[in-house]
VOGU-3710 file (C-alpha; in Angstrom, 3 decimals, decimal comma):
1> mqainkkiel> 11,887/15,901/28,049  8,603/17,230/29,467  5,722/16,195/27,234  2,063/17,237/27,270  -0,425/14,358/27,355  -4,167/14,032/26,890  -5,927/10,748/27,651  -9,209/9,527/26,114  -11,097/6,620/27,684  -13,107/4,353/25,398
11> kdgrfitiet> -16,325/2,705/26,530  -14,692/-0,738/26,642  -12,028/0,434/29,124  -9,205/0,986/26,623  -7,345/4,304/26,541  -6,045/6,485/23,719  -3,227/8,845/24,677  -2,158/11,896/22,654  1,351/13,114/23,468  3,128/16,204/22,121
21> gklakqadga> 6,326/18,100/22,887  8,617/15,062/23,002  9,306/14,024/19,392  9,805/15,892/16,098  9,753/19,370/17,642  10,939/21,155/14,470  7,720/20,263/12,658  4,910/22,827/12,890  2,955/20,195/14,802  3,795/16,679/15,997
31> vvvrmgdtml> 1,998/14,163/18,204  2,249/10,513/19,181  -1,100/8,739/19,467  -1,053/5,508/21,451  -3,611/2,768/22,088  -2,181/-0,265/23,860  1,166/-0,968/22,198  0,129/0,667/18,917  1,791/4,058/18,425  1,500/6,514/15,535
41> latvvakkna> 3,746/9,531/15,030  2,000/12,290/13,061  3,735/15,442/11,870  2,469/18,422/9,894  4,433/21,202/8,188  3,084/24,089/6,102  4,990/26,565/4,003  4,739/30,167/5,160  3,638/31,458/1,776  1,640/30,126/-1,130
51> aenvdfmpls> 3,071/29,671/-4,600  2,110/32,285/-7,150  -1,227/31,815/-8,940  -2,363/28,837/-6,859  -6,094/28,700/-6,072  -6,295/25,223/-4,519  -5,078/23,450/-1,396  -1,708/21,710/-2,095  -2,112/19,047/0,595  -0,165/15,783/0,683
61> vdyqekyaal> -0,904/13,033/3,200  1,336/9,969/3,557  0,692/7,101/5,946  3,549/4,607/6,289  4,150/1,572/8,477  7,660/0,778/9,717  8,455/-2,946/9,734  10,448/-2,483/12,936  7,144/-1,525/14,593  6,371/-5,241/14,822
71> grfpggffkr> 9,956/-6,515/14,855  9,976/-7,576/11,215  12,283/-7,224/8,222  10,921/-5,763/4,986  10,725/-8,164/2,072  12,548/-7,663/-1,207  16,188/-7,273/-2,129  16,901/-3,930/-0,442  15,309/-4,814/2,915  14,009/-1,324/3,559
81> earlseyeil> 10,685/0,492/3,351  10,102/1,703/-0,212  7,094/3,208/-2,006  3,801/3,087/-0,151  1,837/-0,143/-0,424  -1,752/-0,081/-1,673  -2,956/-0,491/1,919  -0,901/2,531/3,017  -2,194/4,570/0,075  -5,791/3,715/0,993
91> isrlvdralr> -5,247/4,910/4,575  -3,561/8,069/3,274  -6,633/8,736/1,117  -9,014/8,286/4,047  -7,121/10,902/6,064  -6,743/13,260/3,103  -10,464/13,185/2,312  -11,344/13,948/5,938  -8,868/16,848/6,329  -8,971/18,609/2,955
101> plfpddfhae> -12,438/20,260/3,156  -11,614/21,868/6,523  -8,727/24,100/5,509  -9,843/27,698/4,866  -10,899/28,321/1,249  -8,326/31,100/0,851  -5,416/29,166/2,419  -3,187/27,947/-0,416  0,170/27,222/1,234  1,557/23,738/0,663
111> vqvqitlisg> 0,860/21,425/3,620  2,455/18,033/4,238  1,024/15,526/6,710  3,060/12,423/7,519  1,768/9,619/9,738  4,077/6,759/10,699  3,331/3,527/12,535  6,267/3,301/14,963  4,911/0,506/17,188  2,182/-1,987/16,472
121> ekntapdala> 0,166/-4,924/17,731  -0,836/-7,931/15,647  -4,531/-7,683/16,558  -4,928/-3,888/16,451  -5,795/-2,079/13,206  -3,826/1,203/13,268  -5,810/2,795/10,427  -8,594/3,836/12,822  -6,113/6,099/14,679  -4,461/7,751/11,657
131> alaasaalav> -6,889/10,653/11,158  -6,981/11,366/14,905  -3,179/11,598/14,887  -3,125/13,904/11,838  -5,804/16,195/13,250  -4,091/16,339/16,655  -0,833/17,380/14,934  -2,732/20,225/13,253  -4,376/21,095/16,569  -1,008/21,692/18,276
141> sdipfngpis> 0,325/23,717/15,316  -0,363/27,285/14,199  -1,630/26,121/10,783  -5,157/27,425/10,042  -7,586/24,508/10,181  -11,330/24,436/10,822  -11,146/21,224/12,828  -10,498/19,224/14,803  -11,717/15,986/13,293  -11,331/12,352/14,198
151> evrvakinge> -12,014/9,039/12,587  -13,193/5,726/14,016  -14,035/2,293/12,725  -17,505/1,072/13,628  -18,438/-2,583/13,114  -21,689/-4,412/13,689  -20,859/-7,744/15,305  -23,591/-10,087/16,577  -26,097/-7,240/16,378  -23,973/-4,801/18,416
161> fiinpsiedi> -22,087/-1,727/17,169  -18,423/-1,776/18,277  -15,970/1,156/18,030  -12,431/0,297/16,833  -12,772/-3,503/17,160  -9,828/-5,901/16,968  -8,706/-7,325/13,632  -10,086/-10,753/14,583  -13,466/-9,241/15,479  -13,626/-7,314/12,194
171> kkadldlmia> -13,661/-10,646/10,338  -16,993/-11,475/12,012  -18,624/-8,103/11,256  -21,734/-7,619/9,114  -20,833/-3,945/8,726  -17,356/-2,384/8,701  -17,232/1,408/8,259  -14,536/4,052/8,642  -16,204/7,340/9,585  -14,612/10,779/9,973
181> atidnimmve> -16,333/13,791/11,492  -15,953/17,075/13,307  -17,802/17,685/16,573  -20,785/18,890/14,521  -20,746/17,070/11,181  -19,963/13,790/9,432  -17,241/14,423/6,815  -16,304/11,070/5,279  -17,588/7,483/5,240  -16,158/4,385/3,585
191> gemkevqesd> -16,677/0,691/4,154  -18,234/-2,630/3,309  -21,318/-4,480/4,462  -23,106/-7,780/4,099  -26,380/-6,601/2,562  -27,318/-4,318/5,452  -30,330/-2,029/5,364  -30,168/1,749/5,095  -31,374/2,106/8,700  -28,357/0,103/9,954
201> miealrvahe> -25,998/2,436/8,157  -27,602/5,557/9,631  -27,389/4,046/13,130  -23,706/3,209/12,556  -23,065/6,863/11,674  -24,787/7,979/14,864  -22,781/5,599/17,075  -19,508/6,582/15,406  -20,215/10,303/15,704  -20,774/10,034/19,453
211> aikiqcqaql> -17,317/8,487/19,845  -15,744/11,063/17,538  -17,174/13,990/19,512  -15,228/12,838/22,606  -11,981/12,600/20,618  -12,501/16,039/19,071  -13,160/17,582/22,491  -9,904/16,067/23,763  -8,034/17,755/20,905  -9,600/21,132/21,729
221> eltemvgktq> -8,419/20,735/25,306  -4,955/19,714/24,075  -4,812/22,891/21,952  -5,522/24,942/25,082  -2,836/23,062/27,021  -0,244/23,700/24,309  -1,321/27,313/23,796  -1,894/27,119/20,035  -5,369/28,633/19,942  -4,040/31,543/17,867
231> kreychennd> -3,310/30,451/14,296  -0,848/32,101/11,917  -1,870/35,056/9,778  -1,720/34,656/6,016  -2,721/36,325/2,761  -2,746/33,938/-0,165  -5,169/35,680/-2,523  -5,065/38,988/-4,348  -8,613/40,035/-5,138  -10,205/42,630/-7,371
241> fdlkekmkka> -13,757/42,637/-6,070  -14,857/45,299/-8,567  -13,793/43,004/-11,395  -15,603/40,076/-9,787  -18,818/42,070/-9,401  -18,594/43,328/-12,978  -18,110/39,785/-14,239  -21,038/38,474/-12,227  -23,384/41,103/-13,673  -22,170/40,312/-17,183
251> vyqqlydiak> -22,085/36,493/-17,219  -24,218/35,017/-14,412  -27,531/35,084/-16,285  -25,939/33,770/-19,471  -24,434/30,836/-17,561  -27,760/30,238/-15,814  -29,588/30,112/-19,166  -27,058/27,691/-20,675  -27,288/25,385/-17,651  -31,094/25,548/-17,844
261> qgnankhlra> -31,031/24,258/-21,451  -30,007/20,798/-20,237  -27,494/19,813/-22,902  -26,461/16,124/-22,654  -23,131/16,625/-24,491  -20,527/17,651/-21,916  -18,042/18,901/-24,525  -20,664/21,133/-26,161  -21,722/22,440/-22,735  -18,111/23,257/-21,937
271> elfeavktaf> -17,727/25,130/-25,227  -20,862/27,203/-24,562  -19,680/28,122/-21,058  -16,188/28,936/-22,322  -17,634/31,183/-25,052  -19,294/33,304/-22,347  -15,955/33,819/-20,608  -14,189/34,600/-23,870  -16,800/37,235/-24,767  -16,456/38,869/-21,348
281> veslsdeeke> -12,668/38,991/-21,572  -12,898/40,565/-25,040  -15,207/43,245/-23,630  -12,531/44,376/-21,172  -10,016/47,039/-21,995  -6,343/46,153/-22,116  -5,867/48,001/-18,836  -8,691/46,109/-17,111  -7,420/42,668/-18,058  -3,681/43,267/-17,813
291> gkdfqinryf> -2,210/40,715/-15,389  -5,703/39,524/-14,399  -5,853/36,172/-16,228  -5,595/34,162/-13,030  -8,252/36,201/-11,221  -10,594/36,084/-14,215  -10,398/32,285/-14,358  -10,978/31,967/-10,600  -13,928/34,354/-10,526  -15,492/32,761/-13,597
301> hdihkdavrd> -15,233/29,327/-11,967  -17,029/30,597/-8,836  -19,804/32,335/-10,786  -20,259/29,319/-13,057  -20,552/27,102/-9,990  -23,187/29,363/-8,420  -25,229/29,544/-11,640  -25,332/25,774/-12,155  -26,226/25,133/-8,508  -28,997/27,746/-8,636
311> vilnerirld> -30,518/26,151/-11,755  -30,646/22,786/-10,007  -32,170/24,250/-6,824  -34,646/26,612/-8,508  -35,581/24,865/-11,747  -35,025/21,237/-10,594  -33,201/20,758/-13,907  -29,736/19,257/-14,202  -26,906/20,121/-16,558  -27,817/17,358/-19,003
321> grklneirpi> -31,577/17,951/-18,732  -32,405/15,021/-16,467  -34,752/14,976/-13,515  -33,110/14,832/-10,087  -33,653/11,064/-9,693  -33,263/10,076/-13,344  -30,590/7,576/-14,397  -28,788/8,054/-17,690  -29,430/5,531/-20,519  -27,689/2,189/-19,967
331> wcetdylpsa> -26,531/-0,455/-22,394  -24,559/-3,602/-21,590  -22,924/-6,486/-23,415  -21,275/-9,682/-22,179  -18,785/-12,069/-23,815  -17,359/-9,156/-25,807  -13,771/-10,497/-25,721  -13,658/-14,091/-27,048  -10,326/-15,066/-25,485  -10,950/-13,667/-21,995
341> hgsavftrge> -12,338/-15,982/-19,313  -15,185/-13,499/-18,873  -15,875/-9,991/-20,151  -18,497/-7,259/-20,188  -19,070/-3,725/-21,402  -21,194/-1,472/-19,190  -22,123/1,982/-20,472  -24,191/4,532/-18,578  -24,484/7,882/-20,313  -20,937/9,029/-21,065
351> tqslttitlg> -19,288/6,570/-18,660  -18,071/3,210/-19,954  -16,150/0,281/-18,460  -14,660/-2,656/-20,345  -14,092/-5,310/-17,691  -12,388/-8,702/-17,885  -12,227/-11,745/-15,607  -9,215/-14,030/-15,353  -9,471/-17,282/-13,381  -6,252/-18,688/-11,968
361> tkldeqiidg> -4,903/-21,107/-9,385  -3,534/-20,692/-5,874  -0,185/-19,974/-7,514  -1,728/-16,724/-8,824  -2,769/-15,445/-5,389  -1,478/-12,026/-4,380  1,009/-12,164/-1,512  0,316/-9,530/1,159  3,511/-8,576/2,999  2,361/-5,662/5,137
371> vvfegkndfi> 3,599/-4,743/8,576  0,322/-5,606/10,345  -1,496/-7,547/7,635  0,122/-10,612/6,057  -1,266/-13,459/3,997  -2,648/-14,124/0,533  -5,462/-12,625/-1,487  -7,439/-14,719/-3,971  -9,720/-11,893/-5,194  -8,096/-8,954/-6,961
381> lhynfpsfst> -9,723/-5,987/-8,696  -7,708/-3,465/-10,695  -9,152/-0,216/-12,033  -7,483/1,773/-14,825  -8,320/5,335/-15,821  -6,479/6,337/-19,020  -6,447/9,971/-20,137  -8,392/9,317/-23,349  -11,448/8,386/-21,274  -12,003/12,107/-20,664
391> gevrpnrgtg> -10,607/13,305/-23,997  -7,425/14,600/-22,367  -3,710/14,342/-23,095  -1,868/13,226/-19,970  1,353/11,221/-19,547  1,021/7,741/-18,093  2,888/7,710/-14,783  1,748/4,394/-13,356  -1,210/3,663/-11,123  -2,417/6,737/-9,240
401> rreighgnla> -3,924/6,940/-5,764  -7,366/7,627/-7,215  -7,227/4,442/-9,285  -6,205/2,410/-6,240  -9,035/3,915/-4,188  -11,704/3,361/-6,853  -10,543/-0,206/-7,442  -10,650/-0,949/-3,722  -14,215/0,371/-3,435  -15,388/-1,820/-6,335
411> mralkfvlpd> -13,568/-4,836/-4,872  -15,304/-4,379/-1,509  -18,653/-4,058/-3,287  -18,268/-7,409/-5,059  -16,345/-9,663/-2,682  -19,374/-10,463/-0,512  -21,246/-12,110/-3,415  -18,411/-14,425/-4,484  -19,172/-18,111/-3,888  -18,106/-19,495/-0,506
421> enpytvrivs> -16,463/-22,494/-2,195  -14,375/-21,095/-5,029  -11,218/-22,956/-6,148  -10,085/-20,107/-8,417  -8,046/-16,991/-7,825  -10,162/-14,277/-9,475  -8,752/-11,133/-11,065  -11,070/-8,405/-12,359  -9,667/-5,592/-14,494  -11,840/-2,565/-15,265
431> dilesngsss> -10,550/-0,319/-18,034  -12,483/2,940/-18,150  -12,963/3,897/-21,808  -15,234/6,898/-21,231  -15,796/8,888/-18,072  -18,289/11,506/-17,043  -19,173/10,618/-13,475  -19,108/7,486/-11,366  -16,688/5,242/-13,231  -16,109/3,228/-10,028
441> matvcagtla> -19,808/2,386/-9,943  -19,672/1,416/-13,626  -16,834/-0,916/-12,601  -19,085/-2,604/-10,031  -21,822/-3,163/-12,628  -19,424/-4,340/-15,339  -17,656/-6,568/-12,798  -20,935/-8,276/-11,897  -21,769/-8,898/-15,562  -18,280/-10,200/-16,341
451> lmdagvkikk> -18,296/-12,563/-13,339  -21,591/-14,067/-14,513  -20,255/-14,288/-18,070  -17,237/-16,204/-16,748  -19,469/-18,723/-14,983  -18,440/-17,684/-11,467  -21,384/-18,646/-9,259  -21,931/-15,299/-7,546  -24,728/-15,217/-4,976  -26,523/-12,173/-6,414
461> pvsgiamgli> -25,857/-9,374/-8,912  -24,520/-6,088/-7,509  -25,004/-2,601/-8,920  -23,671/0,778/-7,838  -24,729/4,399/-8,083  -23,168/7,760/-7,243  -25,402/10,297/-5,511  -24,866/14,058/-5,255  -26,222/16,896/-3,183  -26,733/20,618/-3,795
471> tdpstgkyav> -27,683/22,768/-0,783  -28,397/26,404/0,008  -28,203/26,962/3,781  -29,617/30,484/3,438  -32,927/29,231/2,015  -32,956/25,648/3,279  -33,312/24,366/-0,284  -31,548/21,157/-1,264  -31,527/18,708/-4,151  -30,476/15,057/-4,024
481> lsdilgdedh> -29,111/13,933/-7,404  -28,993/10,366/-8,704  -26,207/9,161/-11,014  -24,175/12,361/-10,893  -22,095/13,796/-13,712  -18,461/14,729/-13,274  -19,421/18,428/-13,195  -22,080/17,763/-10,558  -19,490/15,995/-8,422  -17,132/18,961/-8,767
491> lgdmdfkvtg> -19,802/21,614/-8,123  -21,798/19,730/-5,502  -21,697/19,374/-1,736  -21,604/15,580/-1,490  -20,342/12,585/-3,422  -22,063/9,479/-2,080  -21,413/6,141/-3,777  -23,595/3,187/-2,750  -23,420/-0,407/-4,024  -25,649/-3,339/-3,231
501> tkdgitacqm> -27,843/-6,250/-4,248  -31,611/-6,164/-4,350  -31,558/-7,093/-0,662  -29,083/-4,628/0,845  -25,936/-2,492/0,751  -22,525/-4,107/0,201  -20,231/-1,036/0,140  -20,290/2,747/0,298  -18,070/5,808/0,043  -19,170/9,300/1,028
511> dikvdglshq> -17,381/12,643/0,980  -19,254/15,657/2,345  -18,083/19,175/1,523  -20,738/21,113/3,449  -21,618/21,538/7,117  -24,785/20,255/8,688  -25,920/17,264/6,630  -29,027/16,153/8,521  -30,128/12,561/9,042  -33,285/13,407/7,093
521> vlaealqqak> -31,326/14,404/3,991  -29,027/11,381/4,351  -32,006/9,035/4,680  -33,556/10,585/1,561  -30,299/10,153/-0,347  -30,044/6,499/0,706  -33,633/5,782/-0,352  -33,135/7,506/-3,700  -29,898/5,552/-4,134  -31,749/2,294/-3,481
531> egrlhilgem> -34,303/3,108/-6,170  -31,474/3,898/-8,592  -29,591/0,682/-7,763  -32,684/-1,418/-8,400  -33,289/0,350/-11,726  -29,705/-0,363/-12,822  -30,035/-4,030/-11,763  -33,102/-4,225/-13,985  -31,152/-2,900/-16,969  -28,324/-5,372/-16,312
541> akvitepred> -30,835/-8,238/-16,138  -31,825/-7,559/-19,754  -28,415/-8,954/-20,767  -27,728/-11,729/-18,236  -29,600/-12,745/-15,078  -27,448/-15,473/-13,541  -24,000/-17,050/-13,957  -23,462/-19,264/-16,979  -23,819/-22,982/-16,249  -20,207/-23,759/-17,099
551> ykphvprivq> -16,899/-22,032/-17,555  -15,732/-21,291/-21,077  -13,839/-24,052/-22,929  -10,452/-22,324/-22,583  -10,753/-21,783/-18,815  -8,506/-24,156/-16,828  -10,553/-26,684/-14,873  -9,763/-27,168/-11,195  -10,647/-30,318/-9,277  -10,001/-30,148/-5,557
561> isipkefiga> -9,479/-33,212/-3,360  -8,354/-33,811/0,220  -5,923/-36,464/1,408  -4,550/-37,423/4,851  -1,572/-35,212/5,656  0,848/-38,129/5,937  0,571/-38,780/2,172  1,737/-35,293/1,098  5,405/-36,316/1,108  4,732/-39,385/-1,027
571> iigtggkviq> 2,831/-37,330/-3,627  5,595/-34,736/-3,825  8,384/-37,323/-3,812  12,075/-36,840/-3,101  13,083/-33,426/-4,403  9,652/-33,072/-6,017  10,323/-35,961/-8,392  6,872/-37,598/-8,205  4,745/-34,433/-8,538  6,926/-33,036/-11,318
581> emqretnsvi> 6,624/-36,294/-13,237  2,837/-36,276/-12,849  2,600/-32,665/-14,085  4,865/-33,346/-17,038  3,117/-36,528/-18,145  -0,439/-35,191/-17,750  0,184/-31,546/-18,817  -1,370/-30,314/-15,584  -0,586/-28,084/-12,608  -0,820/-29,596/-9,131
591> vieevgdygv> -0,945/-27,344/-6,055  -0,821/-28,816/-2,547  -1,637/-26,944/0,670  -1,523/-28,306/4,204  -4,760/-27,477/6,016  -5,048/-28,958/9,497  -4,805/-32,746/9,335  -5,302/-32,834/5,581  -3,564/-31,961/2,382  -5,796/-30,009/-0,030
601> idivavdkss> -4,816/-30,660/-3,645  -5,871/-28,524/-6,608  -5,499/-30,313/-9,939  -5,539/-27,811/-12,806  -5,815/-28,771/-16,469  -7,765/-27,764/-19,544  -9,019/-31,274/-20,430  -10,782/-33,883/-18,301  -8,517/-36,767/-19,297  -5,489/-35,043/-17,781
611> idavlkrikg> -7,330/-34,485/-14,511  -8,489/-38,116/-14,463  -4,920/-39,323/-15,012  -3,681/-37,275/-12,050  -6,555/-38,484/-9,859  -5,676/-42,091/-10,699  -2,018/-41,541/-9,777  -2,871/-39,808/-6,512  -5,425/-42,456/-5,619  -2,775/-45,099/-6,133
621> ittlpeinei> -0,318/-43,286/-3,858  -2,868/-42,702/-1,097  -4,492/-46,134/-1,236  -3,348/-48,432/1,596  -2,438/-51,983/0,562  -4,767/-54,695/1,924  -3,878/-58,294/2,735  -5,384/-60,870/0,342  -5,990/-58,196/-2,316  -4,830/-59,002/-5,862
631> ytgivkniqp> -2,813/-56,294/-7,630  -1,464/-55,812/-11,122  2,122/-54,704/-10,568  5,295/-53,861/-12,447  8,581/-55,655/-11,829  10,976/-52,887/-10,765  14,076/-54,764/-9,619  15,368/-58,348/-9,606  17,677/-59,777/-6,968  18,997/-63,327/-6,439
641> fgafveilpg> 16,434/-63,832/-3,670  13,415/-62,455/-5,542  11,835/-59,502/-7,329  10,510/-56,141/-6,127  7,119/-55,405/-7,631  5,375/-52,010/-7,533  1,735/-52,786/-6,748  0,676/-49,162/-6,133  2,441/-45,901/-7,053  5,440/-45,641/-4,743
651> kdgllhisev> 4,645/-48,938/-2,945  6,862/-51,944/-3,670  6,541/-55,439/-2,258  8,949/-58,381/-2,222  8,063/-61,323/-4,399  10,398/-63,960/-2,951  11,865/-66,483/-5,399  9,892/-69,188/-3,605  6,614/-67,311/-4,332  7,193/-66,849/-8,055
661> dwtrlenves> 6,113/-70,319/-9,171  5,113/-73,670/-7,726  8,176/-75,226/-9,271  11,555/-74,597/-7,683  13,532/-71,913/-9,585  17,284/-71,622/-9,862  16,982/-67,875/-10,607  14,176/-65,332/-10,959  15,304/-64,208/-14,424  14,180/-67,507/-15,882
671> vlkvgdeiqv> 10,564/-66,390/-15,368  10,569/-62,599/-14,881  12,386/-59,580/-16,212  12,320/-55,882/-15,213  9,280/-54,114/-16,640  7,017/-57,165/-16,735  3,417/-56,581/-15,704  2,248/-59,414/-13,466  -0,558/-60,202/-11,069  0,362/-60,786/-7,443
681> klieidkktg> -1,450/-61,265/-4,168  -0,503/-59,445/-0,968  -0,110/-62,246/1,563  1,533/-60,436/4,485  2,401/-56,971/5,894  5,219/-56,944/8,434  3,807/-55,369/11,605  7,111/-53,775/12,595  8,538/-52,574/9,284  5,424/-52,355/7,130
691> klklsrkvll> 7,170/-54,331/4,385  4,911/-56,078/1,898  5,192/-59,799/1,079  3,756/-60,866/-2,269  2,953/-64,132/-3,969  2,497/-64,940/-7,623  2,229/-68,684/-7,389  -0,993/-68,648/-5,343  -2,704/-67,195/-8,400  -1,379/-69,993/-10,645
701> prpernk> -2,868/-73,473/-10,958  -1,103/-75,866/-8,585  0,442/-78,768/-10,495  -0,768/-82,250/-9,562  1,718/-84,503/-7,727  3,044/-87,526/-9,612  1,272/-90,635/-8,545
//
């Protein structure tokens, strides 16, 4: 089969190849993107017509990794790929957020993008190629799309910015960002950092965009080669422009005046806006409004959006009456839940998070069984967004993609400040109880407070803030908004979340819905975000400034010790007999891991006496017997030729009948019985067998000889 190929050379000598015309030819567009042995198949299909009364973009993006891509079997009972993992959902979201703003506003046909890892390499992260593959599939299709776009990972390693580094190199990075862009504009940013400065982030965007421009140009050339420069015709909207103009004249000024009032209650604001629409509809004749409900709602939404944006740009007043850089009132509380290991409530305006900390052992670690990424995770953050938090009725259908994405952002914001030496598995759960903007950033703040309440020795507190942007390209006016409301997110041109300590940024997420965001505006937004973060840190410090000195009384204590590897078997015992006995008798949990030449043992118990008892047992097992040392032992077994005495846990020595007493014995039972506790001296260790020879009589007074 004759395929069409386009090759892209990276600065480090690697190549990315885009191939089309060979696989999945019944899709509207299909490509295979390859870098080394990593290959992604991306397909895109769009329905010819839109569903009735749809005024949004029904786009679904699914990224999935096939286990066969790395010659592996899936885990679980069924041994086949099932629902998407959290990692796959996060990659799907990255691609979705980059593509969605670039479909035409009036294109409402359902579009499905599927990206599949069909071949992989252990040290290559395929996520950096997913958006390129999806965009290339659109480029070779006839689906209307204002792209192309591409996405790269940029990491700062040893002071140098690297594009699409290896997985091993990413671990050494101070900055790890995924950036999507068109040839002209940055569209999406997400990543984590180790307290980097705002200038580093702007430079990372510049470096990434230069690489993306080359990949976008390659897609344009591929489109020419395939002959798909002409996109399909469509008509997905029925418009009554006379009705729209009439509505604008009737309601725009009223909406403008309501927005200008600056009402802090979102439900009251919504009622006032809705009353304007209701009054307009009632003013229409039956003929004018017959069959126009859908159009009326759509036009009202657009006019409402314009009015609110104009108030912000012209009056410098926001929907709730705040100044552009003003943060809503904040109140916090720690130790709210007495039985949790740590807890906090963080409330900012109408957004509230109740967050808990649970401290567990290595047995509680999350097992990662991905195609490329395997291992264990000892820091978990879960974010929950119930319907009541926005006053809505909505069925609970399990964890949604949004919840997974918000939880991942908060996790990345906090993981850098966890202590380097931390014996616990840490789980944070943020339950959003109220929401009107930036609940993920409330999670970061509440998570910091709860960690300190739990006594986890974090390096520094972290806060987060969501920034917004309103622009008018025709006038050049723009407004950067701090701590945005939900409505401002919906009506604005940018949603930019930034988290960090007092010394630098730890994570960010940015979605841009407008063309031409300049570096000047971005720099201003970052500076305003920094001021907001520091203000929020100050409010948090009014409640707690540093981790509590100790864990709470009901938190399990963990003592960690290391032993030579050769003793692991003795501590576990045959069939686990020794370790199970220790756990049962001391009411503890003992976890052993082999690390290099050592065994690392975590001893977990609520009380100190239990831990001390385990330490004593382990010390006995790992202590090497020494010649001429005196031991208190237990008689374990009696034979005609002597007794076996346990001098250390698991270590028996032979007390020969001749070494029991100075006087000659006919049998051992005349002096000793099983279970007796006696003192013995180690007089010899056999060099070949390691057997221990004991003596009791040398510790007894020697009788005088008869004269």
